[in-house]
C-alpha positions as CSV (number, residue, x, y, z in Angstrom):
1,M,-3.0,8.6,10.9
2,N,-4.3,5.5,13.3
3,K,-5.1,3.3,10.0
4,V,-1.8,4.3,8.4
5,F,-0.1,2.8,11.5
6,K,-2.2,-0.7,11.5
7,A,-1.5,-0.2,7.5
8,L,2.0,-0.3,7.9
9,A,1.9,-3.1,11.0
10,D,2.0,-6.0,8.6
11,P,5.3,-7.2,7.0
12,N,3.5,-8.0,3.9
13,R,2.0,-4.6,3.3
14,R,5.5,-3.3,3.8
15,Q,6.8,-5.3,0.9
16,I,3.8,-4.3,-1.3
17,L,4.7,-0.6,-0.6
18,D,8.1,-1.4,-1.2
19,L,7.3,-3.2,-4.9
20,L,4.7,-0.6,-5.7
21,K,7.3,2.5,-5.2
22,T,9.3,0.5,-8.3
23,K,6.3,0.7,-10.6
24,D,2.8,0.5,-11.0
25,M,0.9,-3.2,-10.6
26,H,-1.5,-5.4,-11.0
27,V,-2.7,-8.0,-8.4
28,N,-0.7,-11.0,-10.4
29,E,2.5,-9.3,-10.1
30,L,1.9,-8.7,-7.4
31,L,1.4,-12.1,-6.3
32,K,4.7,-13.0,-7.7
33,Y,6.5,-12.2,-4.7
34,F,4.3,-13.5,-1.9
35,S,3.8,-17.0,-0.6
36,I,0.0,-15.9,0.0
37,T,-3.4,-16.7,-1.5
38,Q,-4.8,-14.1,-4.2
39,A,-7.4,-13.6,-1.8
40,S,-5.1,-12.4,1.2
41,L,-3.0,-10.5,-1.1
42,S,-6.4,-8.4,-2.1
43,H,-6.8,-8.2,1.5
44,H,-3.9,-6.5,2.3
45,L,-4.4,-4.0,-0.5
46,E,-7.8,-3.4,0.5
47,I,-6.5,-2.4,4.1
48,L,-3.3,0.0,2.4
49,R,-6.2,1.5,0.4
50,S,-8.5,1.9,2.8
51,A,-5.6,4.0,4.5
52,D,-4.9,6.2,1.2
53,L,-1.7,4.7,1.0
54,V,-2.6,2.9,-2.7
55,I,-4.7,4.1,-5.5
56,A,-6.6,1.6,-7.0
57,E,-7.5,2.4,-10.6
58,K,-9.8,0.3,-12.5
59,K,-9.1,-1.3,-15.9
60,G,-11.1,-3.5,-17.5
61,Q,-11.6,-6.4,-15.8
62,F,-8.2,-5.4,-14.1
63,V,-6.9,-3.4,-11.4
64,R,-3.9,-1.8,-11.2
65,Y,-2.4,-0.3,-7.7
66,S,0.1,2.7,-7.2
67,L,1.9,4.4,-4.4
68,N,-0.2,7.5,-3.5
69,T,3.2,9.6,-2.8
70,S,0.9,12.5,-1.5
71,V,-0.2,10.7,1.4
72,I,3.1,8.9,2.4
73,E,4.6,12.4,2.3
74,S,2.0,13.8,4.5
75,F,1.9,10.9,7.0
76,L,5.8,11.5,6.7
77,G,5.8,14.7,7.6
78,A,3.3,14.7,10.4
79,L,5.1,12.0,12.0
80,Y,8.2,14.4,12.0
81,T,6.5,16.9,13.2
82,M,5.4,14.6,16.2
83,F,8.8,13.9,17.1
84,Q,10.3,17.3,16.5
85,K,11.5,18.7,19.7
């Protein structure tokens, strides 16, 4: 759960997740919404991937990113349980 908290701590990573909730995207598609380098965006995506928040699916030379909704739902459930009285 700590990896998820760390991944969500950055506003760029939260924006990536917000964009991916509408559709799966390649790095170049995501890059249009940011004023950061492709290397920085790739670094943010790697952090999200290592926290299992996104799924990276390679097709040819491109990688398509999508939300890992099952992990997000599990995280939200655990968070709810943690603060439940």
